[in-house]
C-alpha positions as CSV (number, residue, x, y, z in Angstrom):
1,M,13.5,-0.5,-7.4
2,Y,12.6,-3.6,-5.2
3,S,9.1,-5.0,-4.6
4,S,8.0,-8.1,-3.5
5,K,4.5,-7.7,-4.7
6,V,2.6,-6.0,-7.2
7,N,-1.0,-4.8,-6.8
8,S,-3.4,-3.2,-9.4
9,A,-5.7,-0.3,-8.5
10,R,-8.0,1.6,-10.7
11,D,-8.6,5.2,-10.5
12,E,-11.8,4.7,-12.1
13,A,-13.7,2.0,-13.8
14,L,-13.2,1.3,-17.5
15,A,-16.0,2.5,-19.9
16,F,-17.9,-0.2,-21.4
17,R,-20.2,0.2,-24.2
18,T,-22.6,-2.4,-25.8
19,L,-23.5,-2.3,-29.6
20,M,-26.9,-4.0,-30.2
21,G,-26.6,-5.8,-33.3
22,V,-27.1,-9.2,-34.8
23,A,-24.4,-10.9,-32.9
24,Q,-25.0,-8.5,-29.9
25,S,-21.1,-7.8,-29.8
26,S,-19.6,-5.5,-27.3
27,Y,-16.3,-3.7,-27.1
28,Q,-14.2,-2.3,-24.3
29,Q,-12.5,1.1,-24.4
30,L,-9.4,1.5,-22.5
31,E,-7.7,4.8,-21.7
32,L,-4.0,4.3,-20.7
33,G,-2.8,5.9,-17.6
34,R,-5.9,5.2,-15.6
35,R,-4.6,2.0,-13.9
36,R,-2.0,2.1,-11.2
37,Y,0.3,-0.8,-9.9
38,E,1.6,-0.6,-6.3
39,L,5.2,-1.7,-5.8
40,S,5.5,-2.5,-2.2
41,N,8.0,-4.2,0.2
42,H,7.6,-7.4,2.2
43,L,5.5,-5.5,4.8
44,G,2.9,-4.3,2.3
45,N,4.4,-0.6,2.5
46,V,3.5,1.0,-0.9
47,L,6.8,2.4,-2.0
48,A,5.9,3.5,-5.5
49,T,3.1,3.4,-8.0
50,V,3.5,3.1,-11.8
51,S,0.7,3.5,-14.2
52,D,-0.1,1.2,-17.2
53,K,1.0,3.9,-19.6
54,S,4.6,3.4,-20.8
55,L,6.7,6.3,-22.2
56,G,8.7,5.8,-25.3
57,Q,12.4,6.9,-25.3
58,D,13.7,7.9,-28.6
59,S,17.7,8.0,-27.8
60,S,18.8,7.4,-31.5
61,Q,16.8,10.5,-32.7
62,T,15.1,8.3,-35.4
63,G,11.5,9.2,-34.6
64,Q,10.8,5.6,-32.9
65,A,11.0,4.6,-29.6
66,D,14.1,2.6,-28.7
67,Y,12.9,1.4,-25.4
68,Y,10.0,2.4,-23.0
69,L,10.0,3.6,-19.3
70,A,7.1,3.1,-16.7
71,Q,5.3,6.3,-15.9
72,V,6.0,6.7,-12.2
73,S,2.9,8.1,-10.5
74,S,4.2,8.3,-6.8
75,A,7.1,7.2,-4.8
76,S,7.9,7.5,-1.0
77,L,10.2,6.2,1.5
78,Y,9.2,5.6,5.2
79,Y,10.9,5.3,8.7
80,P,10.5,2.0,10.4
81,F,7.3,3.1,12.2
82,G,5.5,4.7,9.0
83,W,6.5,8.2,9.1
84,E,7.3,9.4,5.5
85,M,10.8,10.7,5.1
86,P,11.0,14.4,4.5
87,G,12.2,15.1,0.9
88,R,12.0,11.5,-0.2
89,K,8.4,11.8,-1.6
90,F,7.5,12.2,-5.3
91,V,3.8,12.7,-6.4
92,S,2.9,13.3,-10.1
93,G,-0.7,14.4,-10.7
94,E,-3.2,13.3,-8.0
95,G,-1.6,11.9,-4.7
96,Y,-2.0,8.3,-3.8
97,R,-4.1,7.5,-0.9
98,F,-2.4,4.3,0.3
99,G,1.1,3.9,1.9
100,F,2.5,2.6,5.0
101,N,1.2,-0.9,5.9
102,G,-1.0,-0.7,2.8
103,K,-3.4,1.5,4.9
104,E,-5.2,4.7,3.5
105,D,-4.1,8.0,4.7
106,D,-6.8,10.2,6.4
107,R,-5.9,13.6,5.2
108,D,-8.3,15.2,7.3
109,W,-5.9,15.2,10.2
110,G,-3.6,17.7,8.1
111,T,-0.1,16.8,7.4
112,Q,0.1,13.9,10.0
113,N,-1.6,11.3,7.8
114,I,-3.5,9.5,10.4
115,Q,-4.4,5.9,9.4
116,D,-7.4,4.0,10.4
117,Y,-6.6,0.3,11.3
118,G,-10.3,-0.7,12.1
119,F,-10.0,-1.0,15.9
120,R,-7.6,2.0,16.4
121,L,-6.3,5.1,14.7
122,Y,-2.5,5.3,14.1
123,N,-0.1,8.1,14.1
124,P,3.0,7.1,12.0
125,S,4.9,10.3,12.9
126,I,5.0,9.3,16.5
127,G,4.8,5.4,15.8
128,K,1.9,5.0,18.2
129,F,-1.8,4.2,18.2
130,L,-4.0,7.2,19.5
131,S,-6.0,4.9,21.8
132,V,-5.2,2.1,24.2
133,D,-5.0,-1.4,22.8
134,P,-8.3,-3.3,23.7
135,L,-6.0,-6.4,24.1
136,S,-3.4,-4.8,26.5
137,P,-4.6,-7.0,29.6
138,D,-3.7,-10.2,27.4
139,Y,-0.1,-8.7,26.6
140,P,1.3,-7.0,29.6
141,W,4.7,-6.9,28.3
142,Y,3.7,-4.4,25.5
143,T,2.9,-0.9,26.1
144,P,-0.8,-0.3,25.4
145,Y,0.0,2.2,22.5
146,Q,2.4,-0.2,20.6
147,F,2.4,-0.7,17.0
148,A,3.3,-4.1,15.5
149,G,4.9,-5.3,18.9
150,N,7.5,-2.7,18.4
151,M,9.1,-4.8,15.7
152,P,8.2,-2.7,12.6
153,I,10.8,-4.5,10.2
154,S,9.5,-7.9,10.6
155,A,5.9,-7.6,11.7
156,I,2.8,-5.9,10.5
157,D,-0.4,-4.8,12.3
158,L,-3.5,-5.5,10.4
159,D,-6.5,-4.1,12.6
160,G,-4.9,-2.5,15.5
161,L,-5.0,-5.5,17.6
162,E,-2.6,-8.3,17.4
163,I,0.5,-8.3,15.3
164,F,1.6,-10.8,12.5
165,F,4.8,-11.8,11.0
166,A,4.8,-10.8,7.2
167,A,6.8,-13.9,6.2
168,D,4.0,-16.6,7.1
169,G,1.0,-14.8,8.5
170,S,1.0,-16.7,12.0
171,R,0.2,-14.9,15.3
172,I,3.0,-13.9,17.4
173,D,1.5,-15.2,20.6
174,K,1.6,-18.7,19.2
175,W,4.9,-18.4,17.5
176,G,3.9,-20.0,14.2
177,T,2.0,-23.0,15.9
178,N,-1.6,-21.5,16.0
179,P,-3.7,-23.9,13.9
180,E,-5.9,-20.8,12.8
181,I,-3.4,-19.0,10.8
182,R,-5.1,-16.1,8.9
183,V,-4.0,-15.4,5.3
184,V,-2.1,-12.1,5.1
185,K,-1.8,-10.4,1.8
186,V,1.2,-8.2,2.0
């Protein structure tokens, strides 16, 4: 499985306990399997999540682990505009809320998984935003409902307004010459 970045996300905070004593020492209790790591592609699409728990494999039947495998929590594939491929999704235990473009899925809409980009809501099953782009007068060559400038393989849409190239984070309207380059963590 290919990934150009790995993010860590915790399902719940670690339990900290403080022991009152002469040295005021403290210890930390860690429960394996609570931390998840996102494996994502160059656009920030979360393709898989693995937990911090490794699964020992005893192929030689000696009672000791010969090697370890990562515990895969979820995996999914997407069409270019973000619709999850039917039959290409795996979820073990609780589902993972983040996915296409690194955005959180809003499950209140049913099976469509509407995503909130801040300025507009996006429906990945049709590849369009649900409202008109507030910047559409500045970009008349785009449809007012477009996503990522209709270039979903090479660009991302951070907030529902302008698109960004995933490689360098520069704005598309300046073709990389804008002095105000925003840092894009994808």
